[in-house]
N, CA, C and O atoms as a Tinker XYZ file with bonds, in Angstrom:
   320  protein
     1  N    -12.728000  -39.385000   -1.801000    73     2
     2  CA   -14.121000  -38.896000   -2.696000    64     1     3
     3  C    -14.001000  -39.360000   -4.734000    63     2     4     5
     4  O    -13.223000  -38.900000   -5.570000    81     3
     5  N    -14.377000  -39.712000   -4.790000    73     3     6
     6  CA   -15.352000  -39.913000   -6.441000    64     5     7
     7  C    -14.622000  -38.488000   -7.243000    63     6     8     9
     8  O    -14.032000  -37.671000   -6.536000    81     7
     9  N    -14.747000  -38.216000   -9.192000    73     7    10
    10  CA   -14.697000  -37.102000   -9.514000    64     9    11
    11  C    -15.015000  -36.854000   -9.642000    63    10    12    13
    12  O    -14.547000  -35.789000  -10.044000    81    11
    13  N    -16.938000  -36.914000   -9.775000    73    11    14
    14  CA   -18.251000  -37.345000  -10.186000    64    13    15
    15  C    -18.282000  -36.204000   -8.310000    63    14    16    17
    16  O    -18.248000  -34.986000   -8.136000    81    15
    17  N    -18.348000  -37.218000   -7.434000    73    15    18
    18  CA   -18.164000  -36.124000   -5.936000    64    17    19
    19  C    -17.913000  -34.215000   -6.186000    63    18    20    21
    20  O    -18.350000  -33.147000   -5.757000    81    19
    21  N    -17.074000  -34.667000   -7.010000    73    19    22
    22  CA   -15.869000  -32.810000   -6.885000    64    21    23
    23  C    -16.566000  -32.245000   -7.741000    63    22    24    25
    24  O    -17.069000  -31.144000   -7.520000    81    23
    25  N    -16.673000  -32.681000   -8.498000    73    23    26
    26  CA   -17.378000  -32.010000   -9.267000    64    25    27
    27  C    -18.942000  -31.815000   -8.887000    63    26    28    29
    28  O    -19.391000  -31.068000   -9.756000    81    27
    29  N    -19.762000  -32.088000   -8.158000    73    27    30
    30  CA   -20.832000  -32.055000   -8.170000    64    29    31
    31  C    -20.782000  -30.762000   -7.090000    63    30    32    33
    32  O    -21.723000  -30.049000   -6.741000    81    31
    33  N    -19.538000  -30.705000   -6.725000    73    31    34
    34  CA   -19.518000  -29.724000   -5.034000    64    33    35
    35  C    -18.750000  -28.369000   -5.907000    63    34    36    37
    36  O    -18.765000  -27.216000   -5.475000    81    35
    37  N    -18.110000  -28.781000   -7.177000    73    35    38
    38  CA   -17.608000  -27.227000   -7.388000    64    37    39
    39  C    -18.569000  -26.946000   -7.953000    63    38    40    41
    40  O    -19.221000  -26.304000   -7.131000    81    39
    41  N    -19.411000  -27.035000   -9.340000    73    39    42
    42  CA   -20.761000  -26.939000   -9.895000    64    41    43
    43  C    -21.443000  -26.197000   -8.269000    63    42    44    45
    44  O    -21.529000  -24.980000   -8.106000    81    43
    45  N    -21.768000  -27.001000   -7.449000    73    43    46
    46  CA   -22.942000  -26.246000   -6.664000    64    45    47
    47  C    -22.578000  -25.281000   -5.663000    63    46    48    49
    48  O    -23.284000  -24.882000   -4.737000    81    47
    49  N    -21.052000  -24.850000   -6.033000    73    47    50
    50  CA   -20.168000  -23.904000   -4.665000    64    49    51
    51  C    -20.879000  -22.305000   -5.988000    63    50    52    53
    52  O    -21.341000  -21.253000   -5.544000    81    51
    53  N    -20.744000  -22.629000   -7.523000    73    51    54
    54  CA   -21.242000  -22.589000   -8.349000    64    53    55
    55  C    -22.385000  -21.221000   -8.794000    63    54    56    57
    56  O    -22.524000  -20.024000   -9.047000    81    55
    57  N    -23.116000  -22.797000   -8.603000    73    55    58
    58  CA   -24.474000  -22.094000   -8.272000    64    57    59
    59  C    -24.281000  -21.403000   -6.798000    63    58    60    61
    60  O    -24.400000  -20.190000   -6.970000    81    59
    61  N    -24.126000  -21.583000   -5.942000    73    59    62
    62  CA   -24.525000  -20.633000   -4.612000    64    61    63
    63  C    -24.121000  -19.293000   -4.630000    63    62    64    65
    64  O    -24.668000  -18.442000   -3.929000    81    63
    65  N    -22.604000  -18.907000   -5.880000    73    63    66
    66  CA   -21.978000  -18.292000   -5.556000    64    65    67
    67  C    -23.064000  -16.970000   -7.279000    63    66    68    69
    68  O    -23.047000  -15.743000   -7.369000    81    67
    69  N    -23.634000  -17.794000   -8.040000    73    67    70
    70  CA   -24.622000  -16.580000   -8.568000    64    69    71
    71  C    -25.281000  -16.757000   -8.260000    63    70    72    73
    72  O    -25.738000  -16.677000   -9.401000    81    71
    73  N    -26.352000  -17.080000   -7.518000    73    71    74
    74  CA   -27.593000  -17.223000   -6.369000    64    73    75
    75  C    -27.188000  -15.692000   -6.181000    63    74    76    77
    76  O    -27.621000  -14.686000   -6.742000    81    75
    77  N    -25.982000  -15.895000   -4.974000    73    75    78
    78  CA   -26.130000  -14.331000   -4.174000    64    77    79
    79  C    -25.425000  -13.251000   -5.632000    63    78    80    81
    80  O    -24.981000  -12.199000   -5.172000    81    79
    81  N    -25.362000  -13.289000   -6.256000    73    79    82
    82  CA   -24.639000  -12.138000   -6.513000    64    81    83
    83  C    -26.613000  -11.185000   -7.794000    63    82    84    85
    84  O    -26.942000  -10.110000   -8.294000    81    83
    85  N    -27.287000  -12.899000   -7.594000    73    83    86
    86  CA   -28.380000  -12.414000   -8.530000    64    85    87
    87  C    -28.855000  -11.938000   -7.975000    63    86    88    89
    88  O    -29.128000  -10.783000   -8.301000    81    87
    89  N    -29.253000  -12.395000   -6.883000    73    87    90
    90  CA   -30.107000  -11.461000   -5.017000    64    89    91
    91  C    -31.255000  -12.800000   -5.409000    63    90    92    93
    92  O    -32.430000  -12.554000   -5.683000    81    91
    93  N    -30.917000  -13.656000   -5.392000    73    91    94
    94  CA   -31.511000  -15.009000   -4.995000    64    93    95
    95  C    -31.583000  -15.659000   -4.118000    63    94    96    97
    96  O    -30.676000  -15.535000   -3.295000    81    95
    97  N    -32.203000  -16.234000   -3.958000    73    95    98
    98  CA   -32.452000  -16.793000   -1.638000    64    97    99
    99  C    -31.246000  -18.025000   -2.600000    63    98   100   101
   100  O    -30.642000  -18.078000   -3.671000    81    99
   101  N    -31.429000  -18.743000   -1.506000    73    99   102
   102  CA   -30.183000  -19.840000   -1.344000    64   101   103
   103  C    -31.207000  -21.235000   -1.853000    63   102   104   105
   104  O    -32.071000  -21.808000   -1.190000    81   103
   105  N    -30.854000  -21.448000   -2.935000    73   103   106
   106  CA   -32.063000  -22.663000   -3.079000    64   105   107
   107  C    -33.063000  -22.590000   -4.430000    63   106   108   109
   108  O    -34.028000  -23.158000   -4.942000    81   107
   109  N    -32.443000  -21.851000   -4.565000    73   107   110
   110  CA   -33.013000  -21.261000   -5.840000    64   109   111
   111  C    -33.437000  -21.094000   -7.468000    63   110   112   113
   112  O    -34.234000  -20.568000   -8.245000    81   111
   113  N    -32.171000  -22.034000   -7.344000    73   111   114
   114  CA   -31.711000  -22.390000   -8.283000    64   113   115
   115  C    -31.586000  -24.308000   -8.310000    63   114   116   117
   116  O    -30.558000  -24.755000   -7.803000    81   115
   117  N    -32.374000  -25.102000   -8.754000    73   115   118
   118  CA   -32.294000  -26.837000   -9.115000    64   117   119
   119  C    -31.107000  -26.991000   -9.973000    63   118   120   121
   120  O    -30.761000  -26.444000  -11.020000    81   119
   121  N    -30.503000  -28.040000   -9.104000    73   119   122
   122  CA   -29.230000  -27.956000  -10.112000    64   121   123
   123  C    -29.822000  -29.820000  -10.562000    63   122   124   125
   124  O    -30.204000  -30.551000   -9.648000    81   123
   125  N    -29.798000  -30.281000  -11.909000    73   123   126
   126  CA   -29.943000  -31.394000  -12.463000    64   125   127
   127  C    -29.299000  -31.864000  -13.190000    63   126   128   129
   128  O    -28.989000  -31.799000  -14.380000    81   127
   129  N    -28.935000  -32.827000  -11.597000    73   127   130
   130  CA   -27.679000  -34.230000  -12.586000    64   129   131
   131  C    -27.657000  -34.777000  -13.747000    63   130   132   133
   132  O    -28.691000  -35.436000  -13.642000    81   131
   133  N    -27.417000  -34.920000  -14.382000    73   131   134
   134  CA   -27.473000  -35.705000  -16.051000    64   133   135
   135  C    -26.940000  -36.528000  -15.928000    63   134   136   137
   136  O    -25.712000  -36.467000  -15.880000    81   135
   137  N    -27.948000  -38.270000  -15.764000    73   135   138
   138  CA   -26.790000  -39.513000  -15.202000    64   137   139
   139  C    -26.809000  -41.087000  -16.950000    63   138   140   141
   140  O    -26.407000  -42.248000  -17.023000    81   139
   141  N    -27.608000  -39.983000  -18.100000    73   139   142
   142  CA   -27.455000  -40.821000  -19.102000    64   141   143
   143  C    -26.669000  -41.407000  -18.568000    63   142   144   145
   144  O    -26.214000  -41.160000  -17.451000    81   143
   145  N    -26.227000  -42.755000  -19.668000    73   143   146
   146  CA   -24.926000  -44.008000  -20.050000    64   145   147
   147  C    -23.991000  -43.670000  -17.963000    63   146   148   149
   148  O    -22.909000  -44.024000  -18.431000    81   147
   149  N    -23.861000  -43.554000  -17.404000    73   147   150
   150  CA   -23.551000  -43.565000  -15.934000    64   149   151
   151  C    -24.558000  -45.113000  -15.542000    63   150   152   153
   152  O    -25.744000  -45.421000  -15.657000    81   151
   153  N    -23.272000  -45.806000  -15.028000    73   151   154
   154  CA   -23.904000  -46.635000  -14.004000    64   153   155
   155  C    -24.334000  -46.721000  -12.724000    63   154   156   157
   156  O    -23.919000  -46.002000  -11.815000    81   155
   157  N    -25.061000  -47.479000  -12.627000    73   155   158
   158  CA   -26.017000  -46.930000  -11.201000    64   157   159
   159  C    -24.923000  -46.910000  -10.189000    63   158   160   161
   160  O    -25.146000  -46.164000   -9.236000    81   159
   161  N    -23.456000  -47.749000  -10.169000    73   159   162
   162  CA   -22.191000  -47.709000   -9.155000    64   161   163
   163  C    -21.848000  -46.418000   -8.771000    63   162   164   165
   164  O    -21.465000  -45.932000   -7.707000    81   163
   165  N    -22.206000  -45.705000  -10.554000    73   163   166
   166  CA   -21.451000  -44.545000  -11.112000    64   165   167
   167  C    -21.611000  -43.660000   -9.850000    63   166   168   169
   168  O    -20.788000  -43.164000   -9.081000    81   167
   169  N    -23.736000  -43.628000   -9.942000    73   167   170
   170  CA   -24.114000  -42.679000   -9.445000    64   169   171
   171  C    -24.529000  -42.476000   -8.444000    63   170   172   173
   172  O    -24.853000  -41.380000   -7.987000    81   171
   173  N    -24.599000  -43.796000   -7.806000    73   171   174
   174  CA   -24.240000  -43.882000   -5.992000    64   173   175
   175  C    -24.350000  -43.331000   -5.404000    63   174   176   177
   176  O    -25.270000  -43.064000   -4.631000    81   175
   177  N    -22.568000  -42.637000   -5.752000    73   175   178
   178  CA   -22.247000  -42.026000   -4.773000    64   177   179
   179  C    -22.015000  -39.785000   -4.617000    63   178   180   181
   180  O    -21.535000  -38.922000   -3.882000    81   179
   181  N    -22.874000  -39.987000   -6.080000    73   179   182
   182  CA   -23.316000  -39.206000   -6.267000    64   181   183
   183  C    -24.757000  -38.335000   -5.543000    63   182   184   185
   184  O    -24.970000  -37.126000   -5.446000    81   183
   185  N    -25.883000  -39.958000   -4.954000    73   183   186
   186  CA   -26.588000  -40.077000   -3.865000    64   185   187
   187  C    -26.589000  -40.070000   -3.529000    63   186   188   189
   188  O    -27.656000  -40.080000   -2.915000    81   187
   189  N    -25.092000  -40.018000   -2.741000    73   187   190
   190  CA   -24.664000  -39.957000   -1.105000    64   189   191
   191  C    -24.373000  -39.144000   -0.843000    63   190   192   193
   192  O    -24.213000  -38.991000    0.368000    81   191
   193  N    -24.094000  -38.060000   -1.710000    73   191   194
   194  CA   -22.974000  -36.971000   -1.553000    64   193   195
   195  C    -24.815000  -35.850000   -1.301000    63   194   196   197
   196  O    -24.919000  -35.168000   -0.282000    81   195
   197  N    -25.502000  -35.866000   -1.912000    73   195   198
   198  CA   -26.769000  -35.255000   -1.682000    64   197   199
   199  C    -27.879000  -34.864000   -2.833000    63   198   200   201
   200  O    -28.971000  -34.344000   -2.604000    81   199
   201  N    -27.341000  -35.242000   -4.158000    73   199   202
   202  CA   -27.784000  -35.093000   -5.022000    64   201   203
   203  C    -29.664000  -35.162000   -5.436000    63   202   204   205
   204  O    -29.979000  -36.314000   -5.735000    81   203
   205  N    -30.204000  -34.711000   -5.459000    73   203   206
   206  CA   -31.514000  -35.557000   -5.298000    64   205   207
   207  C    -32.407000  -35.141000   -6.852000    63   206   208   209
   208  O    -33.633000  -35.162000   -6.744000    81   207
   209  N    -31.784000  -34.746000   -8.358000    73   207   210
   210  CA   -32.569000  -34.588000   -8.802000    64   209   211
   211  C    -31.807000  -35.245000  -10.003000    63   210   212   213
   212  O    -30.587000  -35.383000   -9.905000    81   211
   213  N    -32.460000  -35.656000  -11.127000    73   211   214
   214  CA   -31.431000  -36.341000  -12.060000    64   213   215
   215  C    -31.693000  -36.291000  -13.417000    63   214   216   217
   216  O    -31.549000  -35.074000  -13.524000    81   215
   217  N    -32.018000  -36.727000  -14.762000    73   215   218
   218  CA   -32.161000  -35.907000  -15.676000    64   217   219
   219  C    -31.698000  -37.533000  -16.206000    63   218   220   221
   220  O    -30.705000  -38.031000  -15.677000    81   219
   221  N    -32.473000  -38.327000  -17.280000    73   219   222
   222  CA   -32.014000  -39.492000  -18.176000    64   221   223
   223  C    -32.787000  -38.678000  -18.992000    63   222   224   225
   224  O    -33.288000  -37.601000  -18.671000    81   223
   225  N    -32.888000  -39.458000  -20.466000    73   223   226
   226  CA   -33.250000  -39.847000  -21.566000    64   225   227
   227  C    -33.638000  -40.624000  -22.495000    63   226   228   229
   228  O    -34.187000  -40.667000  -23.595000    81   227
   229  N    -32.997000  -41.446000  -21.387000    73   227   230
   230  CA   -34.062000  -42.815000  -22.087000    64   229   231
   231  C    -34.641000  -43.614000  -20.987000    63   230   232   233
   232  O    -33.988000  -43.711000  -19.948000    81   231
   233  N    -35.870000  -44.241000  -21.097000    73   231   234
   234  CA   -37.095000  -44.964000  -20.787000    64   233   235
   235  C    -36.102000  -46.286000  -20.196000    63   234   236   237
   236  O    -36.013000  -46.536000  -18.994000    81   235
   237  N    -35.558000  -46.880000  -21.013000    73   235   238
   238  CA   -35.406000  -48.444000  -21.288000    64   237   239
   239  C    -34.243000  -48.396000  -20.312000    63   238   240   241
   240  O    -34.079000  -49.393000  -19.610000    81   239
   241  N    -33.417000  -47.372000  -20.175000    73   239   242
   242  CA   -31.483000  -47.560000  -19.521000    64   241   243
   243  C    -32.176000  -47.118000  -17.993000    63   242   244   245
   244  O    -31.323000  -47.275000  -17.119000    81   243
   245  N    -33.568000  -46.578000  -17.397000    73   243   246
   246  CA   -33.608000  -45.448000  -16.802000    64   245   247
   247  C    -34.098000  -46.042000  -15.343000    63   246   248   249
   248  O    -33.997000  -45.909000  -14.124000    81   247
   249  N    -35.103000  -47.293000  -17.099000    73   247   250
   250  CA   -35.217000  -48.711000  -16.145000    64   249   251
   251  C    -34.531000  -49.919000  -15.114000    63   250   252   253
   252  O    -34.787000  -50.350000  -13.990000    81   251
   253  N    -33.337000  -50.245000  -16.359000    73   251   254
   254  CA   -32.169000  -51.255000  -16.309000    64   253   255
   255  C    -31.823000  -50.843000  -14.514000    63   254   256   257
   256  O    -31.950000  -51.750000  -13.691000    81   255
   257  N    -31.378000  -49.377000  -14.034000    73   255   258
   258  CA   -30.844000  -48.781000  -13.334000    64   257   259
   259  C    -30.956000  -48.122000  -12.222000    63   258   260   261
   260  O    -30.118000  -47.851000  -11.361000    81   259
   261  N    -32.535000  -47.788000  -12.352000    73   259   262
   262  CA   -33.032000  -46.991000  -11.860000    64   261   263
   263  C    -33.479000  -47.308000  -10.434000    63   262   264   265
   264  O    -33.211000  -46.584000   -9.475000    81   263
   265  N    -34.345000  -48.707000  -10.348000    73   263   266
   266  CA   -34.933000  -49.727000   -9.448000    64   265   267
   267  C    -32.991000  -50.203000   -8.127000    63   266   268   269
   268  O    -33.023000  -50.603000   -6.963000    81   267
   269  N    -32.315000  -50.057000   -8.575000    73   267   270
   270  CA   -31.494000  -50.620000   -8.103000    64   269   271
   271  C    -31.015000  -49.486000   -7.263000    63   270   272   273
   272  O    -30.130000  -49.776000   -6.458000    81   271
   273  N    -31.505000  -48.012000   -7.300000    73   271   274
   274  CA   -30.585000  -46.795000   -7.199000    64   273   275
   275  C    -31.823000  -46.224000   -5.894000    63   274   276   277
   276  O    -31.604000  -45.099000   -5.445000    81   275
   277  N    -32.791000  -46.823000   -5.454000    73   275   278
   278  CA   -34.051000  -46.017000   -4.619000    64   277   279
   279  C    -33.625000  -46.568000   -3.189000    63   278   280   281
   280  O    -33.896000  -46.199000   -2.046000    81   279
   281  N    -32.570000  -47.973000   -3.897000    73   279   282
   282  CA   -32.161000  -48.067000   -1.287000    64   281   283
   283  C    -31.516000  -47.256000   -1.443000    63   282   284   285
   284  O    -32.459000  -46.484000   -1.618000    81   283
   285  N    -30.238000  -46.309000   -1.615000    73   283   286
   286  CA   -29.607000  -45.391000   -1.627000    64   285   287
   287  C    -30.088000  -44.075000   -1.412000    63   286   288   289
   288  O    -29.750000  -43.165000   -0.655000    81   287
   289  N    -31.205000  -44.251000   -2.513000    73   287   290
   290  CA   -32.238000  -42.203000   -1.755000    64   289   291
   291  C    -32.526000  -42.936000   -0.663000    63   290   292   293
   292  O    -31.351000  -43.236000   -0.447000    81   291
   293  N    -33.069000  -43.436000    0.146000    73   291   294
   294  CA   -33.767000  -44.504000    0.973000    64   293   295
   295  C    -32.834000  -43.705000    2.259000    63   294   296   297
   296  O    -32.986000  -42.754000    3.026000    81   295
   297  N    -31.699000  -44.838000    1.920000    73   295   298
   298  CA   -31.156000  -44.255000    2.821000    64   297   299
   299  C    -30.588000  -43.047000    3.580000    63   298   300   301
   300  O    -30.534000  -42.912000    4.802000    81   299
   301  N    -30.233000  -42.314000    2.764000    73   299   302
   302  CA   -29.531000  -40.473000    2.278000    64   301   303
   303  C    -30.305000  -40.076000    3.141000    63   302   304   305
   304  O    -29.980000  -39.510000    4.185000    81   303
   305  N    -32.394000  -40.577000    2.446000    73   303   306
   306  CA   -33.293000  -39.305000    3.049000    64   305   307
   307  C    -33.833000  -39.956000    4.833000    63   306   308   309
   308  O    -34.780000  -39.468000    5.451000    81   307
   309  N    -33.199000  -40.794000    5.209000    73   307   310
   310  CA   -33.298000  -41.636000    6.683000    64   309   311
   311  C    -32.417000  -40.794000    7.224000    63   310   312   313
   312  O    -32.475000  -40.376000    8.381000    81   311
   313  N    -31.285000  -40.426000    6.120000    73   311   314
   314  CA   -29.583000  -39.619000    7.520000    64   313   315
   315  C    -30.264000  -38.372000    7.644000    63   314   316   317
   316  O    -30.151000  -37.778000    8.717000    81   315
   317  N    -31.048000  -37.803000    6.604000    73   315   318
   318  CA   -31.055000  -36.132000    7.034000    64   317   319
   319  C    -32.571000  -35.900000    8.145000    63   318   320
   320  O    -32.832000  -34.790000    8.608000    81   319
């Protein structure tokens, strides 16, 4: 498991705890993973761990890496 995946699990656990404390429905909070400055190979394990919403702030950077990651999204969607 990569450090990013470990961090993802930790953040999701904190979100779930906060949802319970606030008496919100599970899944009421959407985690937006910021993927700017990370290479596609660094993002792939996070996609494989179930993260679906990402944020980028540079269109050129996103255009360069996200086409290669579409396959990872498709593979994960087929597994669900």
